[in-house]
TORKOL-4160 file (C-alpha; in steps of 0.2 Angstrom, whole numbers, padded with zeros to 4 digits, m for minus):
314
<pt num="1" X="m0160" Y="m0127" Z="0335"/>
<pt num="2" X="m0170" Y="m0132" Z="0320"/>
<pt num="3" X="m0165" Y="m0122" Z="0304"/>
<pt num="4" X="m0179" Y="m0111" Z="0297"/>
<pt num="5" X="m0186" Y="m0108" Z="0279"/>
<pt num="6" X="m0199" Y="m0097" Z="0271"/>
<pt num="7" X="m0215" Y="m0104" Z="0264"/>
<pt num="8" X="m0232" Y="m0099" Z="0259"/>
<pt num="9" X="m0246" Y="m0106" Z="0269"/>
<pt num="10" X="m0264" Y="m0103" Z="0276"/>
<pt num="11" X="m0270" Y="m0104" Z="0294"/>
<pt num="12" X="m0288" Y="m0105" Z="0290"/>
<pt num="13" X="m0297" Y="m0110" Z="0273"/>
<pt num="14" X="m0303" Y="m0095" Z="0263"/>
<pt num="15" X="m0300" Y="m0085" Z="0247"/>
<pt num="16" X="m0282" Y="m0082" Z="0240"/>
<pt num="17" X="m0280" Y="m0068" Z="0253"/>
<pt num="18" X="m0277" Y="m0081" Z="0266"/>
<pt num="19" X="m0260" Y="m0086" Z="0258"/>
<pt num="20" X="m0246" Y="m0078" Z="0268"/>
<pt num="21" X="m0227" Y="m0079" Z="0268"/>
<pt num="22" X="m0222" Y="m0088" Z="0284"/>
<pt num="23" X="m0207" Y="m0095" Z="0293"/>
<pt num="24" X="m0207" Y="m0113" Z="0296"/>
<pt num="25" X="m0194" Y="m0126" Z="0302"/>
<pt num="26" X="m0185" Y="m0134" Z="0288"/>
<pt num="27" X="m0190" Y="m0152" Z="0285"/>
<pt num="28" X="m0178" Y="m0166" Z="0289"/>
<pt num="29" X="m0178" Y="m0181" Z="0277"/>
<pt num="30" X="m0182" Y="m0197" Z="0285"/>
<pt num="31" X="m0176" Y="m0214" Z="0279"/>
<pt num="32" X="m0176" Y="m0216" Z="0260"/>
<pt num="33" X="m0180" Y="m0198" Z="0258"/>
<pt num="34" X="m0171" Y="m0183" Z="0250"/>
<pt num="35" X="m0171" Y="m0165" Z="0255"/>
<pt num="36" X="m0174" Y="m0154" Z="0240"/>
<pt num="37" X="m0170" Y="m0135" Z="0238"/>
<pt num="38" X="m0185" Y="m0129" Z="0228"/>
<pt num="39" X="m0182" Y="m0118" Z="0214"/>
<pt num="40" X="m0199" Y="m0117" Z="0207"/>
<pt num="41" X="m0216" Y="m0124" Z="0211"/>
<pt num="42" X="m0231" Y="m0128" Z="0200"/>
<pt num="43" X="m0248" Y="m0121" Z="0203"/>
<pt num="44" X="m0263" Y="m0133" Z="0200"/>
<pt num="45" X="m0282" Y="m0133" Z="0203"/>
<pt num="46" X="m0280" Y="m0144" Z="0218"/>
<pt num="47" X="m0269" Y="m0131" Z="0226"/>
<pt num="48" X="m0283" Y="m0118" Z="0227"/>
<pt num="49" X="m0297" Y="m0131" Z="0231"/>
<pt num="50" X="m0286" Y="m0136" Z="0246"/>
<pt num="51" X="m0284" Y="m0118" Z="0251"/>
<pt num="52" X="m0302" Y="m0114" Z="0249"/>
<pt num="53" X="m0309" Y="m0129" Z="0260"/>
<pt num="54" X="m0294" Y="m0135" Z="0270"/>
<pt num="55" X="m0285" Y="m0151" Z="0267"/>
<pt num="56" X="m0294" Y="m0161" Z="0254"/>
<pt num="57" X="m0286" Y="m0178" Z="0257"/>
<pt num="58" X="m0273" Y="m0178" Z="0270"/>
<pt num="59" X="m0271" Y="m0164" Z="0283"/>
<pt num="60" X="m0255" Y="m0154" Z="0283"/>
<pt num="61" X="m0248" Y="m0138" Z="0290"/>
<pt num="62" X="m0256" Y="m0127" Z="0278"/>
<pt num="63" X="m0242" Y="m0126" Z="0265"/>
<pt num="64" X="m0250" Y="m0132" Z="0248"/>
<pt num="65" X="m0241" Y="m0137" Z="0232"/>
<pt num="66" X="m0235" Y="m0153" Z="0225"/>
<pt num="67" X="m0226" Y="m0149" Z="0209"/>
<pt num="68" X="m0208" Y="m0145" Z="0213"/>
<pt num="69" X="m0191" Y="m0143" Z="0203"/>
<pt num="70" X="m0175" Y="m0140" Z="0212"/>
<pt num="71" X="m0158" Y="m0147" Z="0218"/>
<pt num="72" X="m0155" Y="m0161" Z="0231"/>
<pt num="73" X="m0148" Y="m0153" Z="0247"/>
<pt num="74" X="m0146" Y="m0169" Z="0257"/>
<pt num="75" X="m0150" Y="m0188" Z="0256"/>
<pt num="76" X="m0155" Y="m0199" Z="0270"/>
<pt num="77" X="m0151" Y="m0217" Z="0275"/>
<pt num="78" X="m0156" Y="m0229" Z="0261"/>
<pt num="79" X="m0156" Y="m0217" Z="0246"/>
<pt num="80" X="m0146" Y="m0223" Z="0231"/>
<pt num="81" X="m0154" Y="m0214" Z="0217"/>
<pt num="82" X="m0148" Y="m0196" Z="0220"/>
<pt num="83" X="m0133" Y="m0186" Z="0228"/>
<pt num="84" X="m0133" Y="m0168" Z="0234"/>
<pt num="85" X="m0132" Y="m0156" Z="0219"/>
<pt num="86" X="m0143" Y="m0167" Z="0208"/>
<pt num="87" X="m0157" Y="m0157" Z="0199"/>
<pt num="88" X="m0173" Y="m0166" Z="0201"/>
<pt num="89" X="m0192" Y="m0164" Z="0198"/>
<pt num="90" X="m0207" Y="m0173" Z="0204"/>
<pt num="91" X="m0224" Y="m0173" Z="0213"/>
<pt num="92" X="m0219" Y="m0180" Z="0230"/>
<pt num="93" X="m0231" Y="m0188" Z="0242"/>
<pt num="94" X="m0247" Y="m0183" Z="0234"/>
<pt num="95" X="m0261" Y="m0182" Z="0241"/>
<pt num="96" X="m0251" Y="m0180" Z="0258"/>
<pt num="97" X="m0248" Y="m0161" Z="0259"/>
<pt num="98" X="m0229" Y="m0161" Z="0257"/>
<pt num="99" X="m0228" Y="m0142" Z="0255"/>
<pt num="100" X="m0222" Y="m0137" Z="0238"/>
<pt num="101" X="m0224" Y="m0118" Z="0241"/>
<pt num="102" X="m0208" Y="m0118" Z="0251"/>
<pt num="103" X="m0189" Y="m0116" Z="0250"/>
<pt num="104" X="m0187" Y="m0134" Z="0255"/>
<pt num="105" X="m0196" Y="m0151" Z="0253"/>
<pt num="106" X="m0192" Y="m0168" Z="0261"/>
<pt num="107" X="m0200" Y="m0183" Z="0252"/>
<pt num="108" X="m0197" Y="m0201" Z="0246"/>
<pt num="109" X="m0182" Y="m0201" Z="0234"/>
<pt num="110" X="m0192" Y="m0212" Z="0222"/>
<pt num="111" X="m0206" Y="m0199" Z="0220"/>
<pt num="112" X="m0193" Y="m0189" Z="0210"/>
<pt num="113" X="m0184" Y="m0191" Z="0193"/>
<pt num="114" X="m0169" Y="m0181" Z="0186"/>
<pt num="115" X="m0175" Y="m0165" Z="0179"/>
<pt num="116" X="m0177" Y="m0166" Z="0160"/>
<pt num="117" X="m0162" Y="m0160" Z="0150"/>
<pt num="118" X="m0165" Y="m0144" Z="0141"/>
<pt num="119" X="m0179" Y="m0138" Z="0154"/>
<pt num="120" X="m0176" Y="m0124" Z="0167"/>
<pt num="121" X="m0183" Y="m0126" Z="0184"/>
<pt num="122" X="m0199" Y="m0116" Z="0180"/>
<pt num="123" X="m0203" Y="m0127" Z="0165"/>
<pt num="124" X="m0199" Y="m0143" Z="0175"/>
<pt num="125" X="m0210" Y="m0138" Z="0189"/>
<pt num="126" X="m0225" Y="m0136" Z="0178"/>
<pt num="127" X="m0225" Y="m0154" Z="0172"/>
<pt num="128" X="m0227" Y="m0167" Z="0186"/>
<pt num="129" X="m0245" Y="m0167" Z="0192"/>
<pt num="130" X="m0253" Y="m0162" Z="0176"/>
<pt num="131" X="m0242" Y="m0174" Z="0165"/>
<pt num="132" X="m0243" Y="m0188" Z="0177"/>
<pt num="133" X="m0262" Y="m0186" Z="0177"/>
<pt num="134" X="m0263" Y="m0187" Z="0158"/>
<pt num="135" X="m0251" Y="m0201" Z="0157"/>
<pt num="136" X="m0260" Y="m0212" Z="0170"/>
<pt num="137" X="m0276" Y="m0208" Z="0162"/>
<pt num="138" X="m0271" Y="m0212" Z="0145"/>
<pt num="139" X="m0258" Y="m0225" Z="0146"/>
<pt num="140" X="m0262" Y="m0234" Z="0163"/>
<pt num="141" X="m0281" Y="m0233" Z="0164"/>
<pt num="142" X="m0286" Y="m0232" Z="0145"/>
<pt num="143" X="m0271" Y="m0243" Z="0138"/>
<pt num="144" X="m0271" Y="m0231" Z="0124"/>
<pt num="145" X="m0264" Y="m0238" Z="0107"/>
<pt num="146" X="m0261" Y="m0232" Z="0090"/>
<pt num="147" X="m0277" Y="m0227" Z="0079"/>
<pt num="148" X="m0289" Y="m0224" Z="0093"/>
<pt num="149" X="m0299" Y="m0209" Z="0094"/>
<pt num="150" X="m0297" Y="m0198" Z="0110"/>
<pt num="151" X="m0307" Y="m0183" Z="0116"/>
<pt num="152" X="m0299" Y="m0171" Z="0127"/>
<pt num="153" X="m0309" Y="m0158" Z="0136"/>
<pt num="154" X="m0301" Y="m0141" Z="0141"/>
<pt num="155" X="m0287" Y="m0146" Z="0129"/>
<pt num="156" X="m0278" Y="m0129" Z="0132"/>
<pt num="157" X="m0278" Y="m0132" Z="0150"/>
<pt num="158" X="m0264" Y="m0139" Z="0162"/>
<pt num="159" X="m0269" Y="m0157" Z="0160"/>
<pt num="160" X="m0277" Y="m0155" Z="0143"/>
<pt num="161" X="m0262" Y="m0148" Z="0133"/>
<pt num="162" X="m0251" Y="m0162" Z="0139"/>
<pt num="163" X="m0264" Y="m0175" Z="0136"/>
<pt num="164" X="m0266" Y="m0170" Z="0118"/>
<pt num="165" X="m0247" Y="m0172" Z="0116"/>
<pt num="166" X="m0246" Y="m0189" Z="0125"/>
<pt num="167" X="m0260" Y="m0196" Z="0115"/>
<pt num="168" X="m0252" Y="m0190" Z="0099"/>
<pt num="169" X="m0236" Y="m0198" Z="0104"/>
<pt num="170" X="m0245" Y="m0214" Z="0105"/>
<pt num="171" X="m0253" Y="m0212" Z="0088"/>
<pt num="172" X="m0270" Y="m0207" Z="0093"/>
<pt num="173" X="m0282" Y="m0197" Z="0083"/>
<pt num="174" X="m0285" Y="m0182" Z="0095"/>
<pt num="175" X="m0301" Y="m0171" Z="0096"/>
<pt num="176" X="m0300" Y="m0156" Z="0109"/>
<pt num="177" X="m0312" Y="m0144" Z="0115"/>
<pt num="178" X="m0307" Y="m0126" Z="0118"/>
<pt num="179" X="m0314" Y="m0108" Z="0116"/>
<pt num="180" X="m0311" Y="m0101" Z="0099"/>
<pt num="181" X="m0296" Y="m0090" Z="0104"/>
<pt num="182" X="m0286" Y="m0106" Z="0109"/>
<pt num="183" X="m0289" Y="m0116" Z="0094"/>
<pt num="184" X="m0273" Y="m0112" Z="0085"/>
<pt num="185" X="m0263" Y="m0116" Z="0101"/>
<pt num="186" X="m0272" Y="m0133" Z="0103"/>
<pt num="187" X="m0269" Y="m0137" Z="0084"/>
<pt num="188" X="m0251" Y="m0133" Z="0087"/>
<pt num="189" X="m0250" Y="m0146" Z="0100"/>
<pt num="190" X="m0255" Y="m0159" Z="0087"/>
<pt num="191" X="m0274" Y="m0160" Z="0089"/>
<pt num="192" X="m0283" Y="m0166" Z="0073"/>
<pt num="193" X="m0299" Y="m0158" Z="0077"/>
<pt num="194" X="m0304" Y="m0143" Z="0089"/>
<pt num="195" X="m0321" Y="m0139" Z="0094"/>
<pt num="196" X="m0327" Y="m0123" Z="0101"/>
<pt num="197" X="m0337" Y="m0128" Z="0116"/>
<pt num="198" X="m0345" Y="m0111" Z="0117"/>
<pt num="199" X="m0353" Y="m0112" Z="0100"/>
<pt num="200" X="m0357" Y="m0130" Z="0098"/>
<pt num="201" X="m0362" Y="m0145" Z="0108"/>
<pt num="202" X="m0348" Y="m0157" Z="0106"/>
<pt num="203" X="m0360" Y="m0172" Z="0108"/>
<pt num="204" X="m0368" Y="m0167" Z="0092"/>
<pt num="205" X="m0353" Y="m0167" Z="0081"/>
<pt num="206" X="m0342" Y="m0180" Z="0089"/>
<pt num="207" X="m0345" Y="m0199" Z="0089"/>
<pt num="208" X="m0335" Y="m0216" Z="0090"/>
<pt num="209" X="m0323" Y="m0210" Z="0103"/>
<pt num="210" X="m0312" Y="m0223" Z="0112"/>
<pt num="211" X="m0306" Y="m0212" Z="0126"/>
<pt num="212" X="m0313" Y="m0196" Z="0134"/>
<pt num="213" X="m0303" Y="m0186" Z="0147"/>
<pt num="214" X="m0315" Y="m0175" Z="0157"/>
<pt num="215" X="m0307" Y="m0162" Z="0169"/>
<pt num="216" X="m0324" Y="m0153" Z="0170"/>
<pt num="217" X="m0337" Y="m0165" Z="0176"/>
<pt num="218" X="m0355" Y="m0159" Z="0178"/>
<pt num="219" X="m0366" Y="m0163" Z="0163"/>
<pt num="220" X="m0350" Y="m0166" Z="0153"/>
<pt num="221" X="m0350" Y="m0184" Z="0160"/>
<pt num="222" X="m0366" Y="m0189" Z="0153"/>
<pt num="223" X="m0363" Y="m0180" Z="0136"/>
<pt num="224" X="m0346" Y="m0188" Z="0135"/>
<pt num="225" X="m0353" Y="m0205" Z="0138"/>
<pt num="226" X="m0364" Y="m0202" Z="0123"/>
<pt num="227" X="m0350" Y="m0200" Z="0111"/>
<pt num="228" X="m0340" Y="m0215" Z="0117"/>
<pt num="229" X="m0340" Y="m0232" Z="0108"/>
<pt num="230" X="m0346" Y="m0247" Z="0118"/>
<pt num="231" X="m0331" Y="m0253" Z="0127"/>
<pt num="232" X="m0322" Y="m0236" Z="0128"/>
<pt num="233" X="m0315" Y="m0227" Z="0143"/>
<pt num="234" X="m0322" Y="m0211" Z="0152"/>
<pt num="235" X="m0310" Y="m0204" Z="0164"/>
<pt num="236" X="m0316" Y="m0190" Z="0175"/>
<pt num="237" X="m0304" Y="m0180" Z="0185"/>
<pt num="238" X="m0312" Y="m0167" Z="0197"/>
<pt num="239" X="m0327" Y="m0178" Z="0203"/>
<pt num="240" X="m0334" Y="m0195" Z="0206"/>
<pt num="241" X="m0347" Y="m0202" Z="0194"/>
<pt num="242" X="m0365" Y="m0204" Z="0199"/>
<pt num="243" X="m0373" Y="m0221" Z="0201"/>
<pt num="244" X="m0384" Y="m0218" Z="0186"/>
<pt num="245" X="m0369" Y="m0214" Z="0175"/>
<pt num="246" X="m0359" Y="m0229" Z="0182"/>
<pt num="247" X="m0374" Y="m0240" Z="0178"/>
<pt num="248" X="m0376" Y="m0233" Z="0160"/>
<pt num="249" X="m0358" Y="m0235" Z="0157"/>
<pt num="250" X="m0357" Y="m0253" Z="0163"/>
<pt num="251" X="m0372" Y="m0257" Z="0152"/>
<pt num="252" X="m0361" Y="m0253" Z="0137"/>
<pt num="253" X="m0345" Y="m0260" Z="0144"/>
<pt num="254" X="m0338" Y="m0243" Z="0146"/>
<pt num="255" X="m0325" Y="m0241" Z="0159"/>
<pt num="256" X="m0328" Y="m0225" Z="0169"/>
<pt num="257" X="m0323" Y="m0217" Z="0185"/>
<pt num="258" X="m0314" Y="m0204" Z="0195"/>
<pt num="259" X="m0295" Y="m0205" Z="0194"/>
<pt num="260" X="m0283" Y="m0197" Z="0207"/>
<pt num="261" X="m0265" Y="m0196" Z="0201"/>
<pt num="262" X="m0252" Y="m0204" Z="0211"/>
<pt num="263" X="m0233" Y="m0202" Z="0213"/>
<pt num="264" X="m0225" Y="m0213" Z="0199"/>
<pt num="265" X="m0207" Y="m0213" Z="0196"/>
<pt num="266" X="m0209" Y="m0225" Z="0181"/>
<pt num="267" X="m0221" Y="m0214" Z="0172"/>
<pt num="268" X="m0211" Y="m0198" Z="0177"/>
<pt num="269" X="m0196" Y="m0206" Z="0168"/>
<pt num="270" X="m0207" Y="m0210" Z="0153"/>
<pt num="271" X="m0213" Y="m0191" Z="0153"/>
<pt num="272" X="m0195" Y="m0186" Z="0154"/>
<pt num="273" X="m0191" Y="m0196" Z="0138"/>
<pt num="274" X="m0205" Y="m0188" Z="0129"/>
<pt num="275" X="m0199" Y="m0171" Z="0133"/>
<pt num="276" X="m0181" Y="m0175" Z="0129"/>
<pt num="277" X="m0186" Y="m0182" Z="0112"/>
<pt num="278" X="m0196" Y="m0167" Z="0108"/>
<pt num="279" X="m0213" Y="m0175" Z="0109"/>
<pt num="280" X="m0220" Y="m0166" Z="0124"/>
<pt num="281" X="m0218" Y="m0148" Z="0128"/>
<pt num="282" X="m0226" Y="m0139" Z="0143"/>
<pt num="283" X="m0233" Y="m0121" Z="0141"/>
<pt num="284" X="m0231" Y="m0109" Z="0155"/>
<pt num="285" X="m0244" Y="m0096" Z="0155"/>
<pt num="286" X="m0237" Y="m0085" Z="0169"/>
<pt num="287" X="m0224" Y="m0085" Z="0182"/>
<pt num="288" X="m0225" Y="m0077" Z="0199"/>
<pt num="289" X="m0213" Y="m0075" Z="0214"/>
<pt num="290" X="m0217" Y="m0086" Z="0229"/>
<pt num="291" X="m0223" Y="m0071" Z="0239"/>
<pt num="292" X="m0237" Y="m0068" Z="0225"/>
<pt num="293" X="m0244" Y="m0085" Z="0227"/>
<pt num="294" X="m0261" Y="m0077" Z="0230"/>
<pt num="295" X="m0261" Y="m0068" Z="0213"/>
<pt num="296" X="m0257" Y="m0085" Z="0205"/>
<pt num="297" X="m0272" Y="m0092" Z="0213"/>
<pt num="298" X="m0283" Y="m0078" Z="0208"/>
<pt num="299" X="m0278" Y="m0080" Z="0190"/>
<pt num="300" X="m0280" Y="m0099" Z="0191"/>
<pt num="301" X="m0297" Y="m0098" Z="0198"/>
<pt num="302" X="m0303" Y="m0088" Z="0183"/>
<pt num="303" X="m0302" Y="m0103" Z="0173"/>
<pt num="304" X="m0294" Y="m0095" Z="0158"/>
<pt num="305" X="m0276" Y="m0101" Z="0159"/>
<pt num="306" X="m0267" Y="m0108" Z="0144"/>
<pt num="307" X="m0256" Y="m0122" Z="0150"/>
<pt num="308" X="m0248" Y="m0119" Z="0168"/>
<pt num="309" X="m0244" Y="m0107" Z="0181"/>
<pt num="310" X="m0228" Y="m0107" Z="0191"/>
<pt num="311" X="m0220" Y="m0100" Z="0207"/>
<pt num="312" X="m0202" Y="m0096" Z="0208"/>
<pt num="313" X="m0194" Y="m0099" Z="0225"/>
<pt num="314" X="m0179" Y="m0088" Z="0230"/>
């Protein structure tokens, strides 16, 4: 008889209220996979977007969540990186719905890394998806290097507050947009300039930027394009670019496009190093028990979170 576990899932798409605590079969790790006893699960915008419309990318069983931190319960055939009892964190299998809002997750061993020393499971669970997004955008896509100018929109948000720090670690000059009440926080991350997007059009005060990270889209895409140098990079996270924008970018040799984060052990290890050397700190705005996942989604959808939201799994 299959062992059971508790999870939070939705049976039909809808508002936060569709999230319910359910009993499901505990996953069994396949070849080269590990079974992780989840201690904490990060909450990300893709979680509530998936809940609202159903599976965005790959259908699953209604259990959302990708950021996890926990302890290896078991390893399957072919796994050499971990042993039972190891503390790990990661963003396994994205965009396949691996089911992070649960007591157990089974996924490829190489989608995880050892939990950073000095972080508890709540802090570690807040990192993977947002930090990997920022890393892959800045380091892999933009090939960021010292002295470049980087504009980070929503600089106090989940991806934004990590992108500011990663850019600074690479020696960039960082400009962030945030509401006035979050300016002190963003400056504390290392930003060189902070712009109150509610009071001024950033496109009127910013110029000669090498890289823009845009987690907002809409008219931010065109306005961000206008502040970039020829040959720069515009990375849009929540939506694909229009044909008109792509054409305008190409005419100025600007690399632009929609980026979807991928599991990446190499980058996760680099992120771990930044954490352990004090160059990257994750800010957790609020913590909820797993059973209150709906409340976490309600708060997240308000769009006012500073840093990240996390669920504890008991």
